[in-house]
N, CA, C and O atoms as a MOPAC input file, in Angstrom:
PM7 MOZYME 1SCF
protein

 N    108.02900 1    52.64800 1    91.20500 1
 C    108.73700 1    52.68300 1    89.94900 1
 C    108.84800 1    51.19200 1    89.39200 1
 O    108.86000 1    50.21300 1    90.13800 1
 N    108.92000 1    51.13100 1    88.13800 1
 C    109.35200 1    49.73600 1    87.57800 1
 C    110.35300 1    49.87800 1    86.56300 1
 O    110.80200 1    50.98700 1    86.27500 1
 N    110.75600 1    48.75400 1    85.96700 1
 C    111.78500 1    48.70200 1    84.97200 1
 C    111.55700 1    49.42900 1    83.86700 1
 O    112.47600 1    50.01500 1    83.29300 1
 N    110.27400 1    49.46700 1    83.44300 1
 C    109.81500 1    50.09400 1    82.11400 1
 C    109.81600 1    51.68600 1    82.22800 1
 O    110.23600 1    52.40200 1    81.31900 1
 N    109.38700 1    52.09200 1    83.24000 1
 C    109.20300 1    53.62100 1    83.56400 1
 C    109.86100 1    54.11500 1    84.71800 1
 O    109.71500 1    53.50100 1    85.77500 1
 N    110.59600 1    55.18200 1    84.67000 1
 C    111.34000 1    55.70800 1    85.88000 1
 C    110.38800 1    56.61400 1    86.77000 1
 O    110.79200 1    57.26800 1    87.73200 1
 N    109.12100 1    56.57100 1    86.34500 1
 C    108.12000 1    57.53800 1    87.08500 1
 C    107.10800 1    56.70800 1    87.97400 1
 O    106.79300 1    55.55700 1    87.67300 1
 N    106.65700 1    57.31200 1    88.99900 1
 C    105.73800 1    56.75300 1    89.94600 1
 C    104.37500 1    56.90000 1    89.43400 1
 O    103.46900 1    56.21400 1    89.90800 1
 N    104.15300 1    57.79700 1    88.44200 1
 C    102.81000 1    58.00300 1    87.93200 1
 C    102.66200 1    57.43600 1    86.55200 1
 O    103.63600 1    57.26300 1    85.81900 1
 N    101.38400 1    57.13700 1    86.19500 1
 C    101.07400 1    56.62100 1    84.83500 1
 C     99.84900 1    57.29500 1    84.31000 1
 O     98.91800 1    57.64400 1    85.03500 1
 N     99.89300 1    57.46400 1    83.01100 1
 C     98.80000 1    58.11100 1    82.33100 1
 C     97.74200 1    57.18500 1    82.16700 1
 O     98.05300 1    56.03900 1    81.84100 1
 N     96.42900 1    57.49800 1    82.34900 1
 C     95.26300 1    56.74300 1    82.29400 1
 C     95.19800 1    55.90300 1    80.96600 1
 O     94.82200 1    54.73100 1    80.94700 1
 N     95.60800 1    56.62600 1    79.83100 1
 C     95.54800 1    55.93900 1    78.51500 1
 C     96.60700 1    54.81100 1    78.50500 1
 O     96.43200 1    53.92000 1    77.67400 1
 N     97.61800 1    54.73600 1    79.27000 1
 C     98.51800 1    53.62700 1    79.27000 1
 C     97.87800 1    52.47300 1    80.20600 1
 O     98.33400 1    51.33800 1    80.06500 1
 N     96.93400 1    52.67400 1    81.07500 1
 C     96.36300 1    51.58700 1    81.81300 1
 C     95.22100 1    51.04600 1    81.05600 1
 O     94.99800 1    49.85100 1    81.24700 1
 N     94.40400 1    51.71300 1    80.18700 1
 C     93.41800 1    51.01300 1    79.56600 1
 C     93.95900 1    50.05800 1    78.45300 1
 O     94.90700 1    50.34300 1    77.72000 1
 N     93.33900 1    49.04200 1    78.41500 1
 C     93.67700 1    47.88200 1    77.50100 1
 C     94.88000 1    47.05400 1    78.08900 1
 O     95.35900 1    46.12300 1    77.44100 1
 N     95.34200 1    47.39700 1    79.28600 1
 C     96.34800 1    46.58900 1    79.86900 1
 C     95.79800 1    45.22900 1    80.26600 1
 O     94.72000 1    45.22300 1    80.86100 1
 N     96.40400 1    44.07700 1    80.01000 1
 C     95.84500 1    42.82700 1    80.41100 1
 C     95.90700 1    42.53200 1    81.95600 1
 O     96.76700 1    42.99700 1    82.70300 1
 N     94.90000 1    41.71500 1    82.32800 1
 C     94.76600 1    41.39000 1    83.77500 1
 C     94.88000 1    39.81300 1    83.79100 1
 O     94.23500 1    39.08400 1    83.03700 1
 N     95.74700 1    39.39500 1    84.70700 1
 C     96.02200 1    38.01000 1    84.92200 1
 C     95.65000 1    37.45000 1    86.34600 1
 O     95.73600 1    38.23200 1    87.29300 1
 N     95.27600 1    36.26400 1    86.55100 1
 C     95.16300 1    35.67200 1    87.81900 1
 C     96.52300 1    35.22800 1    88.33500 1
 O     97.48300 1    35.26100 1    87.56600 1
 N     96.66100 1    34.81900 1    89.58100 1
 C     98.00100 1    34.41600 1    90.07400 1
 C     98.54700 1    33.17000 1    89.38800 1
 O     99.74700 1    32.91100 1    89.48000 1
 N     97.71300 1    32.38700 1    88.70200 1
 C     98.24800 1    31.28300 1    87.97300 1
 C     98.91300 1    31.76800 1    86.59300 1
 O     99.60200 1    31.01500 1    85.90400 1
 N     98.66400 1    32.96400 1    86.29600 1
 C     99.27900 1    33.48100 1    85.10000 1
 C     98.31100 1    33.59700 1    83.83200 1
 O     98.66600 1    34.08400 1    82.75800 1
 N     97.03900 1    33.08100 1    84.10300 1
 C     96.12400 1    32.98500 1    82.99200 1
 C     95.53800 1    34.46000 1    82.79300 1
 O     95.08500 1    35.15000 1    83.70600 1
 N     95.61700 1    34.81300 1    81.50700 1
 C     94.98600 1    36.12300 1    81.16500 1
 C     93.50400 1    35.97100 1    81.30700 1
 O     92.89700 1    35.06500 1    80.73600 1
 N     92.91000 1    36.88000 1    82.08700 1
 C     91.54700 1    36.79000 1    82.31200 1
 C     90.68400 1    37.99000 1    81.94000 1
 O     89.48600 1    38.00200 1    82.22400 1
 N     91.24400 1    38.93900 1    81.34500 1
 C     90.67900 1    40.13800 1    80.87900 1
 C     91.55900 1    41.23200 1    80.57500 1
 O     92.75400 1    41.01600 1    80.37200 1
 N     91.02400 1    42.50600 1    80.52100 1
 C     91.69600 1    43.74800 1    80.29800 1
 C     91.01900 1    44.82600 1    81.00600 1
 O     89.82300 1    44.79200 1    81.29900 1
 N     91.85600 1    45.83600 1    81.28800 1
 C     91.20100 1    47.11000 1    81.87400 1
 C     90.56600 1    47.90600 1    80.78000 1
 O     91.23200 1    48.31900 1    79.83000 1
 N     89.36800 1    48.11100 1    80.89600 1
 C     88.63200 1    48.91800 1    79.87000 1
 C     88.61500 1    50.31000 1    80.20600 1
 O     88.65100 1    51.12500 1    79.28400 1
 N     88.56300 1    50.71200 1    81.43300 1
 C     88.48700 1    52.09800 1    81.75300 1
 C     88.81800 1    52.20100 1    83.28500 1
 O     89.06300 1    51.17300 1    83.91600 1
 N     88.82800 1    53.40400 1    83.87300 1
 C     88.99300 1    53.68200 1    85.25100 1
 C     87.93500 1    54.52700 1    85.81700 1
 O     87.38300 1    55.39500 1    85.14100 1
 N     87.65300 1    54.30200 1    86.98600 1
 C     86.60400 1    55.12800 1    87.87800 1
 C     87.42800 1    55.93800 1    88.81900 1
 O     88.14300 1    55.38500 1    89.65400 1
 N     87.34800 1    57.24300 1    88.70600 1
 C     88.16200 1    58.14900 1    89.63600 1
 C     87.29100 1    58.97600 1    90.46700 1
 O     86.37100 1    59.58000 1    89.91600 1
 N     87.47100 1    59.07500 1    91.72600 1
 C     86.84000 1    59.92200 1    92.59700 1
 C     87.09200 1    61.49000 1    92.27900 1
 O     88.23600 1    61.94300 1    92.23700 1
 N     86.06100 1    62.20400 1    92.08100 1
 C     86.05500 1    63.57900 1    91.59700 1
 C     86.78400 1    64.38900 1    92.65800 1
 O     87.56900 1    65.26600 1    92.29800 1
 N     86.57900 1    64.15800 1    93.87000 1
 C     87.16500 1    65.10600 1    94.94600 1
 C     88.56100 1    64.71100 1    95.24600 1
 O     89.46400 1    65.54600 1    95.19600 1
 N     88.79900 1    63.33100 1    95.59000 1
 C     90.23500 1    62.98600 1    95.94400 1
 C     91.15600 1    62.76200 1    94.79800 1
 O     92.37900 1    62.81100 1    94.92900 1
 N     90.53400 1    62.50800 1    93.63400 1
 C     91.46500 1    62.20700 1    92.47200 1
 C     91.94100 1    60.81700 1    92.36200 1
 O     92.61200 1    60.41200 1    91.41100 1
 N     91.54800 1    60.05300 1    93.43300 1
 C     92.03500 1    58.63800 1    93.40500 1
 C     91.32700 1    57.69000 1    92.63400 1
 O     90.10600 1    57.81000 1    92.52800 1
 N     92.00200 1    56.64800 1    92.01100 1
 C     91.31300 1    55.65100 1    91.23200 1
 C     90.58300 1    54.78600 1    92.18600 1
 O     91.16000 1    54.32300 1    93.17000 1
 N     89.38700 1    54.56100 1    91.94500 1
 C     88.54000 1    53.62200 1    92.81700 1
 C     88.46700 1    52.41400 1    92.22100 1
 O     88.80400 1    51.44700 1    92.90400 1
 N     88.07000 1    52.21800 1    90.99100 1
 C     87.75500 1    51.06600 1    90.30400 1
 C     88.55200 1    50.91800 1    89.00400 1
 O     88.70700 1    51.90900 1    88.29100 1
 N     89.03200 1    49.80600 1    88.68300 1
 C     89.45700 1    49.45300 1    87.32900 1
 C     88.29800 1    48.68600 1    86.74600 1
 O     87.87000 1    47.68300 1    87.31700 1
 N     87.77000 1    49.14700 1    85.59500 1
 C     86.67900 1    48.44000 1    85.01400 1
 C     87.13600 1    47.37400 1    84.14400 1
 O     87.57800 1    47.57800 1    83.01300 1
 N     87.01700 1    46.16400 1    84.72100 1
 C     87.56400 1    44.90400 1    83.91500 1
 C     86.54600 1    44.52900 1    82.84500 1
 O     85.32900 1    44.59900 1    83.01600 1
 N     87.12200 1    44.14000 1    81.77300 1
 C     86.30400 1    43.64800 1    80.69100 1
 C     86.80800 1    42.26900 1    80.25000 1
 O     88.00100 1    42.08700 1    80.00900 1
 N     85.83900 1    41.24500 1    80.14100 1
 C     86.20000 1    39.99600 1    79.65100 1
 C     84.90800 1    39.45400 1    79.05400 1
 O     83.79900 1    39.87800 1    79.37800 1
 N     85.11100 1    38.52700 1    78.19600 1
 C     83.93200 1    37.91400 1    77.54400 1
 C     83.55300 1    38.75400 1    76.28900 1
 O     84.26100 1    39.67400 1    75.87900 1
 N     82.41700 1    38.38100 1    75.72500 1
 C     82.01700 1    39.17400 1    74.46000 1
 C     82.96200 1    39.04600 1    73.45400 1
 O     84.05300 1    38.50000 1    73.61700 1
 N     82.52500 1    39.59300 1    72.29900 1
 C     83.41200 1    39.61000 1    71.07200 1
 C     83.45500 1    41.01600 1    70.45500 1
 O     82.48300 1    41.62400 1    70.00600 1
 N     84.75300 1    41.45000 1    70.50100 1
 C     85.03600 1    42.86800 1    69.93900 1
 C     84.34000 1    43.94900 1    70.80700 1
 O     84.01100 1    45.02300 1    70.30300 1
 N     84.13800 1    43.69000 1    71.99000 1
 C     83.48800 1    44.56700 1    72.89300 1
 C     81.93800 1    44.49000 1    72.92300 1
 O     81.28700 1    45.26300 1    73.62600 1
 N     81.35400 1    43.53100 1    72.13800 1
 C     79.91300 1    43.35000 1    72.08700 1
 C     79.49500 1    42.26200 1    73.01100 1
 O     79.93100 1    41.11900 1    72.87600 1
 N     78.64600 1    42.60400 1    73.96100 1
 C     78.07700 1    41.52000 1    74.87500 1
 C     79.02200 1    41.35400 1    76.13900 1
 O     78.78000 1    40.52700 1    77.01700 1
 N     80.08400 1    42.17900 1    76.16200 1
 C     80.77900 1    41.94700 1    77.36500 1
 C     80.25900 1    42.89400 1    78.44400 1
 O     79.58500 1    43.87900 1    78.14300 1
 N     80.57800 1    42.58700 1    79.70400 1
 C     80.12800 1    43.25400 1    80.83600 1
 C     81.35800 1    43.78200 1    81.46700 1
 O     82.43400 1    43.18500 1    81.42900 1
 N     81.14900 1    45.00900 1    82.09500 1
 C     82.24900 1    45.62600 1    82.94500 1
 C     82.13900 1    45.39700 1    84.25300 1
 O     81.12900 1    45.76300 1    84.85300 1
 N     83.11100 1    44.79200 1    84.84900 1
 C     83.25300 1    44.50100 1    86.32000 1
 C     84.14800 1    45.50500 1    86.99900 1
 O     85.35800 1    45.55700 1    86.77800 1
 N     83.45000 1    46.37900 1    87.91400 1
 C     84.25600 1    47.33200 1    88.69200 1
 C     84.93900 1    46.63000 1    89.73000 1
 O     84.37900 1    46.07800 1    90.67700 1
 N     86.37300 1    46.67700 1    89.48800 1
 C     87.30600 1    45.92700 1    90.37200 1
 C     88.06500 1    46.96700 1    91.31300 1
 O     88.76900 1    47.85400 1    90.83300 1
 N     87.88300 1    46.80800 1    92.63900 1
 C     88.50300 1    47.83100 1    93.50300 1
 C     90.14200 1    47.94700 1    93.02500 1
 O     90.83600 1    46.94300 1    92.87000 1
 N     90.58100 1    49.16800 1    92.84200 1
 C     91.93800 1    49.35000 1    92.40400 1
 C     92.92800 1    48.72900 1    93.32700 1
 O     93.98300 1    48.26300 1    92.89500 1
 N     92.59300 1    48.71200 1    94.65500 1
 C     93.47200 1    48.15900 1    95.61000 1
 C     93.81800 1    46.61600 1    95.36500 1
 O     94.82700 1    46.09000 1    95.83500 1
 N     92.89800 1    45.96200 1    94.59800 1
 C     92.99300 1    44.48500 1    94.27600 1
 C     94.06900 1    44.21800 1    93.24500 1
 O     94.57700 1    43.10300 1    93.11900 1
 N     94.39200 1    45.22800 1    92.53900 1
 C     95.37300 1    45.09200 1    91.38600 1
 C     96.80200 1    45.34700 1    91.80200 1
 O     97.10000 1    46.26500 1    92.56500 1
 N     97.71000 1    44.47800 1    91.26100 1
 C     99.04800 1    44.50100 1    91.64100 1
 C     99.80600 1    44.50500 1    90.18500 1
 O     99.61100 1    43.57700 1    89.40000 1
 N    100.62800 1    45.53000 1    89.88200 1
 C    101.31300 1    45.50900 1    88.46100 1
 C    102.42800 1    44.51900 1    88.60100 1
 O    103.16500 1    44.45500 1    89.58500 1
 N    102.49700 1    43.71300 1    87.48700 1
 C    103.68400 1    42.80200 1    87.22700 1
 C    104.44800 1    43.24700 1    86.02900 1
 O    103.90900 1    43.23100 1    84.92200 1
 N    105.64800 1    43.63600 1    86.19100 1
 C    106.43700 1    44.24000 1    85.17200 1
 C    106.65100 1    43.11700 1    84.18200 1
 O    106.46400 1    43.37700 1    82.99400 1
 N    107.02900 1    41.87100 1    84.54200 1
 C    107.40600 1    40.76600 1    83.70500 1
 C    106.17100 1    40.41300 1    82.78200 1
 O    106.33100 1    40.12500 1    81.59600 1
 N    104.97700 1    40.44900 1    83.37100 1
 C    103.75500 1    40.14400 1    82.54200 1
 C    103.23200 1    41.35500 1    81.64000 1
 O    102.46300 1    41.19300 1    80.69300 1
 N    103.70400 1    42.49800 1    82.02000 1
 C    103.17300 1    43.68500 1    81.40400 1
 C    101.78300 1    43.94100 1    81.70100 1
 O    101.09900 1    44.55700 1    80.88400 1
 N    101.32700 1    43.55300 1    82.72600 1
 C     99.88500 1    43.71700 1    83.17500 1
 C     99.74300 1    43.56600 1    84.61900 1
 O    100.71900 1    43.40700 1    85.35200 1
 N     98.47800 1    43.61700 1    85.05700 1
 C     98.05000 1    43.51800 1    86.42800 1
 C     97.72800 1    42.16800 1    86.80300 1
 O     97.29300 1    41.37600 1    85.96700 1
 N     97.91000 1    41.85800 1    87.99300 1
 C     97.58800 1    40.46600 1    88.61600 1
 C     96.60700 1    40.73300 1    89.75200 1
 O     96.78700 1    41.62800 1    90.57700 1
 N     95.48500 1    39.84800 1    89.74900 1
 C     94.57600 1    39.92800 1    90.82100 1
 C     94.55100 1    38.58300 1    91.59400 1
 O     94.72500 1    37.51900 1    90.99900 1
 N     94.35400 1    38.64100 1    92.78800 1
 C     94.33800 1    37.38100 1    93.67300 1
 C     93.01000 1    36.71800 1    93.64400 1
 O     92.47800 1    36.26600 1    94.65700 1
 N     92.48900 1    36.67300 1    92.45400 1
 C     91.00900 1    36.08200 1    92.31200 1
 C     90.97000 1    35.28400 1    91.12200 1
 O     91.71100 1    35.53200 1    90.17100 1
 N     90.10000 1    34.28200 1    91.12100 1
 C     89.92100 1    33.42500 1    89.97100 1
 C     88.96100 1    34.05100 1    89.04400 1
 O     88.18800 1    34.93500 1    89.41400 1
 N     89.01200 1    33.56500 1    87.76500 1
 C     88.11100 1    34.20500 1    86.75200 1
 C     86.61200 1    33.89500 1    87.10000 1
 O     85.70900 1    34.63400 1    86.70900 1
 N     86.39700 1    32.81300 1    87.82300 1
 C     84.97700 1    32.50400 1    88.34700 1
 C     84.58200 1    33.51600 1    89.31700 1
 O     83.46500 1    34.02700 1    89.23500 1
 N     85.43000 1    33.85700 1    90.25600 1
 C     85.14100 1    34.92400 1    91.27000 1
 C     84.90800 1    36.22100 1    90.56500 1
 O     83.98000 1    36.92800 1    90.95600 1
 N     85.62600 1    36.59000 1    89.60600 1
 C     85.43400 1    37.82900 1    88.90400 1
 C     84.09700 1    37.77900 1    87.97700 1
 O     83.39800 1    38.78200 1    87.84000 1
 N     83.81300 1    36.62600 1    87.39500 1
 C     82.71700 1    36.58100 1    86.65100 1
 C     81.34400 1    36.57500 1    87.56600 1
 O     80.25400 1    36.81100 1    87.04600 1
 N     81.46400 1    36.33500 1    88.73600 1
 C     80.32000 1    36.33000 1    89.75600 1
 C     80.18100 1    37.72000 1    90.30300 1
 O     79.14000 1    37.98800 1    90.90200 1
 N     81.12100 1    38.64700 1    90.16300 1
 C     81.16000 1    39.91000 1    90.80800 1
 C     80.04100 1    40.72000 1    90.20000 1
 O     79.48600 1    40.33000 1    89.17200 1
 N     79.70000 1    41.82500 1    90.80300 1
 C     78.74500 1    42.77300 1    90.30600 1
 C     79.32200 1    43.35300 1    88.93800 1
 O     80.50900 1    43.66200 1    88.83600 1
 N     78.41100 1    43.48300 1    87.89600 1
 C     78.78300 1    43.90600 1    86.59800 1
 C     77.79300 1    44.96800 1    86.06700 1
 O     76.67600 1    45.11100 1    86.56200 1
 N     78.22600 1    45.65400 1    85.10700 1
 C     77.39000 1    46.69100 1    84.38100 1
 C     77.59200 1    46.48600 1    83.00600 1
 O     78.67700 1    46.06100 1    82.60800 1
 N     76.53100 1    46.77800 1    82.12200 1
 C     76.46300 1    46.86000 1    80.74100 1
 C     77.03700 1    48.32600 1    80.44400 1
 O     76.90600 1    49.26300 1    81.23100 1
 N     77.64000 1    48.39800 1    79.30200 1
 C     78.22200 1    49.72400 1    78.95400 1
 C     77.31000 1    50.91000 1    79.13500 1
 O     77.67300 1    51.98000 1    79.62400 1
 N     76.09900 1    50.63600 1    78.70400 1
 C     74.95000 1    51.74400 1    78.94300 1
 C     74.59800 1    52.09800 1    80.30000 1
 O     74.04300 1    53.16800 1    80.54600 1
 N     74.91600 1    51.18900 1    81.26000 1
 C     74.58000 1    51.45400 1    82.67900 1
 C     75.76800 1    51.97200 1    83.46300 1
 O     75.72900 1    51.96800 1    84.69300 1
 N     76.75800 1    52.39100 1    82.84000 1
 C     77.99600 1    52.77600 1    83.64100 1
 C     77.71300 1    54.05800 1    84.50900 1
 O     78.50300 1    54.32600 1    85.41500 1
 N     76.69100 1    54.81100 1    84.29100 1
 C     76.43300 1    56.06600 1    85.13800 1
 C     75.96000 1    55.54600 1    86.43600 1
 O     76.10000 1    56.22200 1    87.45500 1
 N     75.34700 1    54.25400 1    86.45700 1
 C     74.83800 1    53.71100 1    87.84200 1
 C     76.09500 1    53.49600 1    88.81900 1
 O     75.87700 1    53.53400 1    90.03000 1
 N     77.31600 1    53.28700 1    88.38200 1
 C     78.46600 1    53.17800 1    89.17500 1
 C     78.68300 1    54.29800 1    90.02000 1
 O     78.99100 1    54.14200 1    91.20200 1
 N     78.54000 1    55.44500 1    89.48400 1
 C     78.72300 1    56.77300 1    90.28600 1
 C     77.53500 1    57.36000 1    90.81400 1
 O     77.57900 1    58.40500 1    91.46200 1
 N     76.38200 1    56.69400 1    90.55400 1
 C     75.09000 1    57.45800 1    90.82200 1
 C     74.66600 1    57.28900 1    92.33600 1
 O     73.96400 1    58.14600 1    92.87300 1
 N     75.07700 1    56.24300 1    92.97000 1
 C     74.66100 1    56.15300 1    94.22700 1
 C     75.45400 1    55.18200 1    95.13300 1
 O     76.14400 1    54.31600 1    94.59500 1
 N     75.39700 1    55.27000 1    96.36800 1
 C     76.24300 1    54.49100 1    97.29900 1
 C     75.72500 1    53.10000 1    97.33500 1
 O     76.52100 1    52.20900 1    97.63100 1
 N     74.51100 1    52.80900 1    97.07500 1
 C     74.03300 1    51.49400 1    97.28300 1
 C     74.76600 1    50.47100 1    96.21000 1
 O     75.02600 1    49.30700 1    96.51500 1
 N     75.08000 1    51.06000 1    94.87600 1
 C     75.69800 1    50.15700 1    93.93100 1
 C     77.12800 1    49.83900 1    94.45000 1
 O     77.59700 1    48.70300 1    94.51300 1
 N     77.81300 1    51.07500 1    94.84400 1
 C     79.14700 1    50.89700 1    95.31600 1
 C     79.20400 1    49.99700 1    96.62400 1
 O     80.19400 1    49.28700 1    96.80200 1
 N     78.26900 1    50.01100 1    97.45000 1
 C     78.25300 1    49.24600 1    98.74000 1
 C     78.19800 1    47.82200 1    98.26500 1
 O     78.85900 1    46.97000 1    98.86000 1
 N     77.41800 1    47.49500 1    97.18500 1
 C     77.29300 1    46.04400 1    96.62800 1
 C     78.67600 1    45.52900 1    96.21700 1
 O     79.09300 1    44.43200 1    96.58900 1
 N     79.37100 1    46.36600 1    95.43500 1
 C     80.68100 1    46.04700 1    95.02200 1
 C     81.64100 1    45.81900 1    96.16300 1
 O     82.32900 1    44.79900 1    96.20100 1
 N     81.70300 1    46.76700 1    97.11000 1
 C     82.50100 1    46.60100 1    98.20700 1
 C     82.27100 1    45.43200 1    99.07900 1
 O     83.19000 1    44.86300 1    99.67000 1
 N     80.94500 1    45.05700 1    99.15600 1
 C     80.59600 1    43.92400 1   100.02400 1
 C     80.92300 1    42.68000 1    99.31700 1
 O     81.31400 1    41.72100 1    99.98300 1
 N     80.79500 1    42.57900 1    97.91200 1
 C     81.35200 1    41.41400 1    97.28200 1
 C     82.82800 1    41.18500 1    97.43300 1
 O     83.26300 1    40.10900 1    97.84400 1
 N     83.60300 1    42.19500 1    97.10100 1
 C     85.11900 1    42.00100 1    97.16200 1
 C     85.63700 1    41.90500 1    98.73400 1
 O     86.66300 1    41.29900 1    99.04200 1
 N     84.83900 1    42.54500 1    99.62400 1
 C     85.15600 1    42.37400 1   101.01900 1
 C     85.04000 1    40.97000 1   101.49000 1
 O     85.77100 1    40.50000 1   102.36200 1
 N     84.06100 1    40.29100 1   100.86300 1
 C     83.82400 1    38.93700 1   101.33800 1
 C     84.84400 1    37.89700 1   100.83600 1
 O     84.83500 1    36.74400 1   101.26800 1
 N     85.73800 1    38.33800 1    99.89900 1
 C     86.74200 1    37.59400 1    99.39200 1
 C     88.10100 1    37.71400 1   100.07700 1
 O     89.10900 1    37.22100 1    99.57100 1
 N     88.11500 1    38.42900 1   101.32600 1
 C     89.27300 1    38.63900 1   102.02700 1
 C     89.87000 1    39.98700 1   101.94300 1
 O     89.40000 1    40.80500 1   101.15200 1
 N     90.97000 1    40.30400 1   102.77700 1
 C     91.36200 1    41.55000 1   102.87800 1
 C     92.20700 1    41.97300 1   101.61000 1
 O     92.72300 1    41.11600 1   100.89300 1
 N     92.32500 1    43.29500 1   101.36600 1
 C     93.12100 1    43.78300 1   100.23100 1
 C     93.60700 1    45.15300 1   100.54600 1
 O     94.30000 1    45.76400 1    99.73300 1

């Protein structure tokens, strides 16, 4: 629970468009969407958007949900990664989003990248 909401749960539409910051406090993007496991119902990835202009030309970076930490004072999520690390991460164009859920090989690549950056 946080100071803004007395509840442990949050609606997905309140998560989308939430800003994402690095530990230095620099705003590095926003959450565009969530990827949810159909069977367990758990959020697997936050699809981070940065770059582009008005949503044109930006890539979506699937960021493991466990890498995000909500900061009440910032009103957004904080990641222990630099903007450069996130820019180098696996990314998808909007029209390729189905590939994220299509097969284990893509998810394995995302897991391998973030796993190489340390535990979370």
